[in-house]
N, CA, C and O of each residue as an XYZ file, in Angstrom:
340
protein
N       0.859     -1.169      0.000
C       0.000      0.000      0.000
C       0.901      1.226      0.000
O       1.872      1.286      0.754
N       0.590      2.180     -0.822
C       1.397      3.382     -0.991
C       1.448      4.213      0.278
O       0.504      4.242      1.068
N       2.563      4.878      0.449
C       2.734      5.788      1.583
C       2.371      7.217      1.190
O       2.678      8.150      1.932
N       1.729      7.409      0.048
C       1.405      8.747     -0.445
C       0.489      9.501      0.506
O       0.579     10.725      0.608
N      -0.383      8.796      1.197
C      -1.310      9.438      2.122
C      -1.366      8.611      3.406
O      -2.218      7.734      3.544
N      -0.454      8.892      4.347
C      -0.391      8.097      5.573
C      -1.684      8.116      6.383
O      -2.029      7.114      7.010
N      -2.398      9.225      6.379
C      -3.653      9.307      7.140
C      -4.702      8.370      6.549
O      -5.441      7.715      7.284
N      -4.766      8.310      5.227
C      -5.710      7.401      4.573
C      -5.335      5.951      4.870
O      -6.200      5.130      5.176
N      -4.051      5.643      4.781
C      -3.592      4.284      5.073
C      -3.985      3.883      6.490
O      -4.492      2.783      6.709
N      -3.754      4.768      7.447
C      -4.104      4.490      8.843
C      -5.596      4.242      8.993
O      -6.005      3.305      9.678
N      -6.410      5.078      8.357
C      -7.868      4.953      8.467
C      -8.368      3.645      7.858
O      -9.228      2.979      8.434
N      -7.836      3.280      6.705
C      -8.298      2.059      6.041
C      -7.831      0.823      6.810
O      -8.581     -0.144      6.941
N      -6.611      0.848      7.313
C      -6.143     -0.284      8.117
C      -6.947     -0.410      9.408
O      -7.177     -1.519      9.889
N      -7.371      0.712      9.967
C      -8.232      0.673     11.155
C      -9.567      0.014     10.806
O     -10.094     -0.775     11.590
N     -10.107      0.332      9.646
C     -11.366     -0.284      9.204
C     -11.185     -1.795      9.020
O     -12.071     -2.573      9.372
N     -10.051     -2.203      8.476
C      -9.762     -3.633      8.326
C      -9.690     -4.291      9.701
O     -10.257     -5.363      9.912
N      -8.993     -3.646     10.635
C      -8.887     -4.191     11.991
C     -10.258     -4.338     12.640
O     -10.514     -5.316     13.342
N     -11.132     -3.374     12.407
C     -12.492     -3.454     12.960
C     -13.257     -4.622     12.342
O     -13.984     -5.325     13.043
N     -13.099     -4.832     11.043
C     -13.746     -5.982     10.399
C     -13.232     -7.284     11.007
O     -14.004     -8.213     11.245
N     -11.935     -7.346     11.254
C     -11.349     -8.547     11.842
C     -11.863     -8.768     13.262
O     -12.214     -9.889     13.630
N     -11.907     -7.703     14.058
C     -12.356     -7.818     15.452
C     -13.829     -8.181     15.554
O     -14.217     -8.977     16.409
N     -14.642     -7.607     14.694
C     -16.093     -7.846     14.738
C     -16.509     -9.084     13.942
O     -17.657     -9.524     14.001
N     -15.543     -9.637     13.191
C     -15.821    -10.773     12.306
C     -16.970    -10.447     11.351
O     -17.874    -11.251     11.123
N     -16.894     -9.244     10.809
C     -17.947     -8.762      9.910
C     -17.329     -8.032      8.730
O     -16.783     -6.946      8.920
N     -17.387     -8.559      7.556
C     -17.945     -9.864      7.208
C     -16.972    -10.977      7.614
O     -15.769    -10.733      7.711
N     -17.467    -12.175      7.847
C     -16.602    -13.276      8.270
C     -15.506    -13.606      7.256
O     -14.457    -14.137      7.621
N     -15.748    -13.297      6.011
C     -14.748    -13.575      4.966
C     -13.461    -12.784      5.170
O     -12.401    -13.197      4.699
N     -13.543    -11.652      5.867
C     -12.326    -10.883      6.138
C     -11.390    -11.700      7.017
O     -10.197    -11.795      6.726
N     -11.913    -12.293      8.088
C     -11.100    -13.142      8.963
C     -10.593    -14.369      8.226
O      -9.429    -14.745      8.367
N     -11.452    -14.990      7.448
C     -11.048    -16.174      6.691
C      -9.913    -15.827      5.734
O      -8.953    -16.584      5.593
N     -10.033    -14.682      5.082
C      -9.004    -14.244      4.135
C      -7.705    -13.941      4.861
O      -6.631    -14.333      4.404
N      -7.794    -13.250      5.986
C      -6.601    -12.924      6.778
C      -5.870    -14.214      7.173
O      -4.657    -14.322      6.991
N      -6.599    -15.176      7.705
C      -5.986    -16.435      8.146
C      -5.384    -17.198      6.969
O      -4.308    -17.782      7.094
N      -6.065    -17.194      5.838
C      -5.554    -17.871      4.641
C      -4.250    -17.230      4.170
O      -3.291    -17.927      3.836
N      -4.223    -15.901      4.146
C      -3.011    -15.199      3.723
C      -1.856    -15.469      4.683
O      -0.716    -15.637      4.251
N      -2.143    -15.510      5.973
C      -1.090    -15.796      6.959
C      -0.543    -17.212      6.756
O       0.665    -17.431      6.838
N      -1.432    -18.167      6.494
C      -0.984    -19.552      6.244
C      -0.105    -19.629      4.994
O       0.785    -20.474      4.901
N      -0.364    -18.738      4.040
C       0.431    -18.720      2.804
C       1.769    -18.016      2.995
O       2.574    -17.953      2.065
N       2.013    -17.485      4.192
C       3.310    -16.879      4.472
C       3.334    -15.364      4.491
O       4.394    -14.768      4.684
N       2.196    -14.733      4.295
C       2.158    -13.272      4.358
C       2.225    -12.831      5.814
O       1.647    -13.472      6.692
N       2.928    -11.741      6.062
C       3.022    -11.202      7.422
C       1.682    -10.600      7.837
O       0.788    -10.404      7.014
N       1.567    -10.316      9.119
C       0.365     -9.655      9.648
C       0.088     -8.375      8.862
O      -1.038     -8.134      8.427
N       1.128     -7.558      8.686
C       0.968     -6.275      7.994
C       0.621     -6.477      6.522
O      -0.252     -5.788      5.994
N       1.289     -7.406      5.861
C       1.008     -7.659      4.442
C      -0.430     -8.132      4.236
O      -1.103     -7.692      3.304
N      -0.896     -9.020      5.097
C      -2.269     -9.523      4.977
C      -3.272     -8.390      5.165
O      -4.242     -8.285      4.414
N      -3.041     -7.551      6.160
C      -3.937     -6.414      6.403
C      -3.930     -5.457      5.218
O      -4.980     -4.952      4.822
N      -2.754     -5.205      4.652
C      -2.654     -4.275      3.526
C      -3.326     -4.836      2.273
O      -3.920     -4.077      1.508
N      -3.245     -6.127      2.050
C      -3.946     -6.723      0.907
C      -5.456     -6.582      1.076
O      -6.160     -6.232      0.129
N      -5.949     -6.855      2.275
C      -7.383     -6.690      2.541
C      -7.769     -5.221      2.390
O      -8.830     -4.909      1.851
N      -6.912     -4.324      2.865
C      -7.183     -2.887      2.745
C      -7.280     -2.467      1.281
O      -8.084     -1.600      0.937
N      -6.471     -3.074      0.422
C      -6.534     -2.747     -1.004
C      -7.905     -3.102     -1.575
O      -8.441     -2.372     -2.408
N      -8.470     -4.223     -1.128
C      -9.802     -4.626     -1.591
C     -10.853     -3.660     -1.053
O     -11.781     -3.282     -1.767
N     -10.703     -3.266      0.202
C     -11.639     -2.303      0.792
C     -11.578     -0.971      0.046
O     -12.613     -0.373     -0.245
N     -10.375     -0.510     -0.262
C     -10.230      0.742     -1.017
C     -10.830      0.632     -2.417
O     -11.453      1.578     -2.898
N     -10.649     -0.502     -3.068
C     -11.229     -0.696     -4.406
C     -12.749     -0.617     -4.336
O     -13.386     -0.031     -5.211
N     -13.325     -1.208     -3.296
C     -14.781     -1.159     -3.124
C     -15.234      0.277     -2.858
O     -16.233      0.726     -3.419
N     -14.510      0.992     -2.013
C     -14.861      2.386     -1.716
C     -14.763      3.245     -2.981
O     -15.613      4.102     -3.220
N     -13.738      3.014     -3.778
C     -13.561      3.751     -5.029
C     -14.760      3.536     -5.954
O     -15.302      4.489     -6.513
N     -15.167      2.271     -6.107
C     -16.313      1.972     -6.973
C     -17.602      2.600     -6.451
O     -18.426      3.066     -7.239
N     -17.782      2.618     -5.147
C     -18.973      3.243     -4.553
C     -19.030      4.721     -4.931
O     -20.082      5.239     -5.306
N     -17.893      5.384     -4.827
C     -17.841      6.819     -5.139
C     -17.957      7.049     -6.647
O     -18.749      7.879     -7.095
N     -17.168      6.315     -7.421
C     -17.143      6.533     -8.869
C     -18.493      6.249     -9.523
O     -18.954      7.016    -10.367
N     -19.121      5.141     -9.127
C     -20.361      4.728     -9.781
C     -21.607      5.088     -8.983
O     -22.725      4.737     -9.360
N     -21.401      5.792     -7.877
C     -22.509      6.230     -7.017
C     -23.469      5.073     -6.747
O     -24.671      5.159     -6.998
N     -22.897      3.996     -6.232
C     -23.689      2.805     -5.951
C     -23.533      2.419     -4.484
O     -22.670      2.936     -3.775
N     -24.380      1.506     -4.051
C     -24.293      0.982     -2.697
C     -23.161     -0.036     -2.611
O     -22.658     -0.529     -3.620
N     -22.785     -0.328     -1.390
C     -21.782     -1.364     -1.137
C     -22.276     -2.686     -1.708
O     -23.423     -3.078     -1.492
N     -21.402     -3.367     -2.439
C     -21.724     -4.663     -3.040
C     -20.979     -5.746     -2.258
O     -19.827     -6.066     -2.551
N     -21.661     -6.296     -1.265
C     -21.051     -7.297     -0.381
C     -20.546     -8.506     -1.162
O     -19.467     -9.025     -0.874
N     -21.316     -8.955     -2.146
C     -20.904    -10.126     -2.929
C     -19.611     -9.858     -3.692
O     -18.727    -10.713     -3.741
N     -19.502     -8.686     -4.278
C     -18.286     -8.333     -5.015
C     -17.104     -8.204     -4.060
O     -16.001     -8.659     -4.365
N     -17.334     -7.585     -2.910
C     -16.284     -7.419     -1.906
C     -15.757     -8.788     -1.468
O     -14.546     -9.004     -1.419
N     -16.660     -9.698     -1.154
C     -16.278    -11.043     -0.716
C     -15.553    -11.785     -1.839
O     -14.559    -12.468     -1.591
N     -16.042    -11.655     -3.062
C     -15.394    -12.301     -4.210
C     -13.953    -11.819     -4.347
O     -13.045    -12.616     -4.581
N     -13.750    -10.516     -4.199
C     -12.401     -9.964     -4.309
C     -11.512    -10.401     -3.147
O     -10.317    -10.626     -3.336
N     -12.085    -10.524     -1.942
C     -11.308    -11.039     -0.811
C     -10.842    -12.462     -1.103
O      -9.692    -12.808     -0.834
N     -11.718    -13.274     -1.644
C     -11.389    -14.677     -1.921
C     -10.310    -14.817     -2.989
O      -9.611    -15.830     -3.030
N     -10.165    -13.819     -3.847
C      -9.161    -13.859     -4.920
C      -7.765    -13.465     -4.436
O      -6.775    -13.725     -5.119
N      -7.683    -12.838     -3.261
C      -6.375    -12.412     -2.764
C      -5.435    -13.603     -2.644
O      -5.874    -14.683     -2.248
N      -4.172    -13.445     -2.970
C      -3.434    -12.201     -3.119
C      -3.534    -11.544     -4.494
O      -2.911    -10.508     -4.725
N      -4.307    -12.129     -5.408
C      -4.512    -11.477     -6.699
C      -5.441    -10.292     -6.496
O      -6.529    -10.428     -5.936
N      -5.002     -9.133     -6.955
C      -5.797     -7.915     -6.807
C      -6.765     -7.769     -7.979
O      -6.502     -8.293     -9.061
N      -7.872     -7.072     -7.782
C      -8.896     -6.956     -8.834
C      -8.368     -6.400    -10.149
O      -8.886     -6.731    -11.216
N      -7.363     -5.576    -10.084
C      -6.864     -4.926    -11.298
C      -5.706     -5.705    -11.919
O      -5.161     -5.282    -12.938
N      -5.319     -6.839    -11.320
C      -4.246     -7.673    -11.896
C      -4.792     -8.584    -12.972
O      -4.040     -9.356    -13.567
């Protein structure tokens, strides 16, 4: 994740941490654990999940649409492959 905007990075990682703590959606925890088993560090796993969260937020703003839980979960399941790869 880019260091271009440290405040944004902090905020998005906090949102990821909240998803992990609340187990909402449960796929966030499943994805985190899967990435850790594959050898990704705690920070790397969180940053990959954050990239998916940012992509979803971008689409919400760009297309003026509601959150698409199915798309978000689908993208989490594809990690470490990113949606734009």
